[in-house]
C-alpha positions in Angstrom: -3.3 17.1 4.1 -1.5 17.5 7.3 1.9 15.8 6.7 2.8 15.8 10.4 -0.4 14.0 11.2 0.2 11.4 8.4 3.7 10.6 9.6 2.5 10.4 13.2 -0.2 7.9 12.2 2.2 5.9 10.0 4.9 5.7 12.8 2.4 4.5 15.4 0.3 2.1 13.3 3.2 0.5 11.5 5.0 -0.1 14.8 2.0 -1.6 16.4 1.5 -3.9 13.4 5.2 -5.0 13.5 4.7 -5.8 17.2 1.6 -7.8 16.5 3.2 -9.8 13.7 6.5 -10.4 15.5 4.7 -12.0 18.4 2.8 -14.6 16.3 3.9 -18.2 16.9 6.8 -19.0 14.6 7.3 -15.5 13.3 10.8 -14.7 12.2 13.0 -11.7 13.1 11.9 -11.2 16.7 14.4 -8.3 16.8 11.8 -6.2 15.0 10.1 -5.9 18.4 12.9 -3.8 19.7 12.9 -1.5 16.7 9.1 -1.0 16.9 9.3 -0.3 20.6 12.0 2.3 20.0 9.9 4.0 17.2 6.9 4.1 19.5 9.0 5.5 22.4 10.6 8.2 20.3 7.2 9.1 18.8 5.6 9.2 22.3 8.3 11.4 23.8 8.0 13.8 20.8 4.2 13.9 21.3 4.7 14.9 24.9 7.3 17.6 24.4 7.2 18.7 20.7 3.7 17.9 19.6 3.8 20.2 16.5 6.7 18.1 15.1 5.9 14.7 16.7 4.9 13.2 13.3 8.1 14.3 11.6 10.3 13.0 14.4 8.4 9.7 14.6 8.4 9.4 10.8 12.2 9.7 10.8 12.5 7.0 13.4 10.2 4.8 11.5 12.1 5.4 8.2 15.5 4.6 9.8 14.6 1.7 12.1 11.7 0.0 10.2 11.5 1.0 6.6 15.1 1.1 5.6 15.9 -2.3 7.2 12.8 -3.9 5.6 13.9 -2.6 2.1 17.5 -3.6 2.8 16.6 -7.1 3.9 14.6 -7.7 0.8 17.5 -6.4 -1.4 19.8 -8.7 0.6 17.6 -11.7 -0.2 17.5 -10.8 -3.9 21.3 -10.6 -4.0 21.6 -13.9 -2.3 19.2 -15.6 -4.7 21.3 -14.3 -7.6 24.4 -15.8 -6.1 26.0 -12.5 -5.3 26.9 -13.5 -1.7 29.6 -10.9 -1.3 27.3 -7.9 -1.9 24.5 -9.6 0.2 27.0 -10.0 3.1 28.2 -6.4 2.8 24.6 -5.1 2.8 23.7 -7.4 5.8 26.7 -6.1 7.7 25.6 -2.5 7.1 22.0 -3.3 8.1 23.3 -4.6 11.5 23.9 -1.0 12.4 20.2 -0.2 12.2 18.9 -3.7 13.0 21.3 -5.5 15.3 19.5 -8.8 15.8 20.7 -12.4 16.3 18.9 -13.4 13.2 20.7 -10.9 11.0 24.1 -11.8 12.6 23.4 -15.5 11.7 22.6 -14.5 8.1 25.8 -12.6 7.9 27.7 -15.7 9.0 25.8 -17.9 6.5 26.5 -15.4 3.7 30.2 -15.3 4.6 30.4 -19.1 4.4 28.7 -19.2 1.0 31.0 -16.4 -0.2 34.0 -18.5 0.9 32.7 -21.6 -0.9 32.3 -19.6 -4.1 35.9 -18.3 -3.8 37.5 -21.6 -3.0 35.3 -24.2 -4.9 35.8 -24.4 -8.7 32.6 -24.9 -10.5 30.5 -24.1 -7.5 26.9 -23.3 -8.2 24.7 -21.1 -5.9 22.7 -23.0 -3.4 19.1 -23.0 -4.4 17.0 -20.6 -2.3 13.4 -21.4 -1.6 12.2 -17.9 -2.5 14.1 -17.7 -5.8 11.5 -19.2 -8.1 8.7 -17.3 -6.4 10.4 -13.9 -6.6 11.2 -14.3 -10.3 7.6 -15.3 -10.9 6.5 -12.3 -9.0 8.6 -9.9 -11.1 7.2 -11.4 -14.3 3.7 -11.2 -13.0 4.0 -7.5 -12.2 5.0 -6.9 -15.8 1.7 -8.6 -16.8 -0.4 -6.0 -15.0 -0.7 -3.3 -17.7 -3.8 -1.7 -16.4 -2.1 -0.8 -13.1 0.7 0.9 -15.0 -1.7 2.8 -17.2 -3.8 4.0 -14.2 -0.6 5.1 -12.4 0.5 7.1 -15.5 -2.9 8.7 -15.9 -2.9 9.9 -12.2 0.6 11.3 -12.7 -0.2 13.0 -16.0 -3.4 14.5 -14.4 -1.4 15.8 -11.5 1.2 17.4 -13.9 -1.8 19.1 -15.6 -3.1 20.3 -12.3 0.1 22.0 -11.3 0.4 23.5 -14.7 -2.9 25.4 -14.4 -2.6 26.4 -10.8 -2.3 25.3 -7.2 -3.4 21.7 -6.8 -4.8 22.5 -3.3 -6.9 25.5 -4.6 -10.6 24.5 -4.6 -11.3 26.9 -7.4 -8.6 25.4 -9.6 -9.9 21.9 -8.8 -13.5 22.9 -9.5 -12.4 24.2 -12.9 -10.6 21.1 -14.0 -13.1 18.5 -12.8 -13.4 18.0 -9.0 -16.6 16.3 -7.8 -19.1 18.6 -6.1 -22.7 17.5 -5.3 -24.2 20.9 -6.4 -22.5 20.8 -9.8 -23.7 17.3 -10.4 -27.3 17.6 -9.1 -28.1 21.1 -10.2 -25.9 21.7 -13.2 -25.9 18.1 -14.3 -22.1 17.9 -14.7 -22.0 14.1 -14.5 -18.6 14.0 -16.1 -17.1 15.1 -12.8 -17.7 11.6 -11.4 -14.9 10.4 -13.8 -12.5 13.3 -13.8 -12.4 13.5 -10.0 -10.9 10.0 -9.9 -7.6 11.3 -11.4 -7.2 14.6 -9.5 -5.2 14.9 -6.2 -4.8 17.6 -3.6 -1.0 17.9 -3.5 2.0 15.6 -4.2 1.6 13.7 -0.9 -2.0 12.8 -1.7 -0.9 11.5 -5.1 2.1 9.6 -3.7 0.0 7.7 -1.1 -2.6 6.7 -3.7 -0.1 5.7 -6.4 1.9 3.6 -3.8 -1.3 1.8 -2.7 -2.2 1.1 -6.3 1.3 -0.2 -7.0 1.1 -2.6 -4.0 -2.5 -3.8 -4.2 -3.2 -3.5 -7.9 -0.9 -6.0 -9.8 -1.9 -9.2 -7.8 -5.6 -8.4 -8.2 -5.2 -7.7 -12.0 -3.4 -11.0 -12.4 -6.1 -12.9 -10.4 -9.2 -11.5 -12.2 -7.8 -10.4 -15.5 -7.1 -6.9 -17.0 -10.6 -6.3 -18.3 -12.2 -7.2 -15.0 -9.7 -5.1 -13.1 -10.3 -2.0 -15.2 -14.1 -2.5 -14.6 -13.6 -2.9 -10.9 -11.3 0.2 -10.6 -13.6 2.5 -12.6 -16.9 1.2 -11.3 -15.7 1.4 -7.7 -14.5 4.9 -8.2 -17.7 6.0 -9.8 -19.8 4.3 -7.1 -17.7 6.0 -4.5 -18.6 9.5 -5.8 -22.2 8.6 -6.5 -22.5 7.2 -3.0 -21.2 10.4 -1.4 -23.5 12.6 -3.6 -26.5 10.4 -2.5 -25.5 10.6 1.2 -25.2 14.4 0.8 -28.7 14.7 -0.6 -30.0 12.6 2.3 -28.2 15.0 4.7 -26.0 12.2 6.1 -22.8 13.9 5.2 -21.8 17.5 4.7 -21.3 18.8 1.1 -17.7 18.7 0.2 -15.4 18.8 -2.8 -14.1 15.3 -3.7 -11.0 14.3 -5.6 -8.6 11.4 -5.6 -8.2 7.8 -6.6 -8.8 6.5 -3.1 -12.4 5.4 -3.8 -11.1 3.2 -6.6 -8.3 1.9 -4.5 -10.6 1.0 -1.7 -12.6 -0.7 -4.4 -9.5 -2.8 -5.1 -9.3 -3.7 -1.4 -13.0 -4.6 -1.4 -12.6 -6.7 -4.5 -9.7 -8.6 -2.9 -12.1 -9.3 0.0 -14.8 -10.5 -2.3 -12.4 -12.6 -4.4 -11.0 -14.3 -1.3 -14.5 -14.9 0.1 -15.4 -16.5 -3.2 -12.3 -18.7 -3.0 -12.1 -19.0 0.7 -11.1 -22.7 0.5 -8.0 -22.0 -1.6 -4.6 -22.2 0.1 -3.7 -19.1 2.2 -7.1 -17.5 1.4 -8.1 -17.1 5.0 -4.8 -15.6 6.0 -4.9 -13.2 3.0 -8.5 -12.2 3.9 -7.3 -11.4 7.4 -4.6 -9.2 5.9 -7.2 -7.4 3.8 -9.4 -6.8 6.9 -6.4 -5.4 8.6 -5.9 -2.9 5.8 -9.6 -1.9 6.1 -9.2 -1.4 9.8 -6.1 0.8 9.3 -7.9 2.9 6.7 -11.0 3.4 8.9 -8.7 4.4 11.8 -7.0 6.9 9.6 -10.3 8.3 8.2 -11.6 8.8 11.8 -8.5 10.6 12.8 -8.2 12.8 9.7 -11.1 15.3 9.1 -9.9 16.1 5.6 -10.5 12.6 4.4 -14.0 11.4 3.2 -14.8 8.1 5.0 -18.0 7.9 3.1 -16.2 7.9 -0.2 -13.9 5.1 1.0 -16.7 3.0 2.4 -18.8 3.3 -0.7 -15.8 2.3 -2.9 -15.0 -0.6 -0.5 -18.6 -2.0 -0.5 -18.9 -1.7 -4.3 -15.5 -3.4 -4.8 -16.5 -6.2 -2.5 -19.6 -7.1 -4.5 -17.7 -6.7 -7.7 -15.1 -9.1 -6.3 -17.8 -11.6 -5.7 -19.3 -11.2 -9.1 -16.2 -10.9 -11.3 -13.9 -13.4 -9.5 -12.8 -16.1 -11.9 -11.2 -19.4 -10.8 -8.1 -18.9 -8.6 -4.8 -18.3 -10.4 -1.8 -20.2 -8.9 0.7 -17.9 -7.1 -1.6 -14.8 -7.2 -3.9 -15.4 -4.2 -2.0 -13.3 -1.7 -2.0 -9.5 -2.2 1.5 -8.2 -2.6 3.0 -6.8 0.5 0.3 -8.3 2.7 2.0 -11.5 3.6 
């Protein structure tokens, strides 16, 4: 995969999403607009004058101005909910260098006041924070998603095996250890490749993106539909993704290609979220969550269109299968698990 292209896509799309979200009525942190505009400007200038490195330059700007502040603000909130106002204030002060907004300056002042109260008031207890209970529940819920952890470990172990036997980007090596190829399945009847290909990846970046997506999207779905249903959804979507591509290849609609990766299963998770939310569309926040899922689908399609090495057919087959599985397998809604993690 072209790393420069991936970072370029990430810098542009994430900045546009930040701009779209920051202009919603009542959206907090309007200062994110400035950071997103700077990232887009830096990326655009790099594209005009240093196109071969534009993705790397834009990626650095995105990491410094958007990613680090987002992670830092979440950590700051965690520290504040724990009553560690001093550490939260120091982190917020440092974040002002990267994210100098009025909202963050106000938070620094509030944290300073809370810190002063702790220092001068005997028996003072931390002020309750609205997100404290929800965040603690979220941490407990992630620990109750064993299938996600197992699938992540299986993908990592499979990748370690890949690099132990050869180059993870070498088609011959991938063929030998189980990549999915229409000829091998149809002519040689090697149907086991449908399964083994789900855990192989073409390089560390490919693995990293899929594992991260599984980490973000998997736990809330597993908590919502149960571990057994989640495992079924993950595996069936992945198998359907490969079977769909083989079928489309036989019909001449797509070119024969070697397929590897967990992305078919992960798009199945996205589709299952859509099906689950459609089934429970009258539940609180369901429509907003469904809109977030559709946004993820739109971003994935845009990435597939702009990246020739990626199989859009595999992703769409996994997505469609996951959607119907979400409709079929969805149990009653589980309180606190309706919104996909990271999608709010």
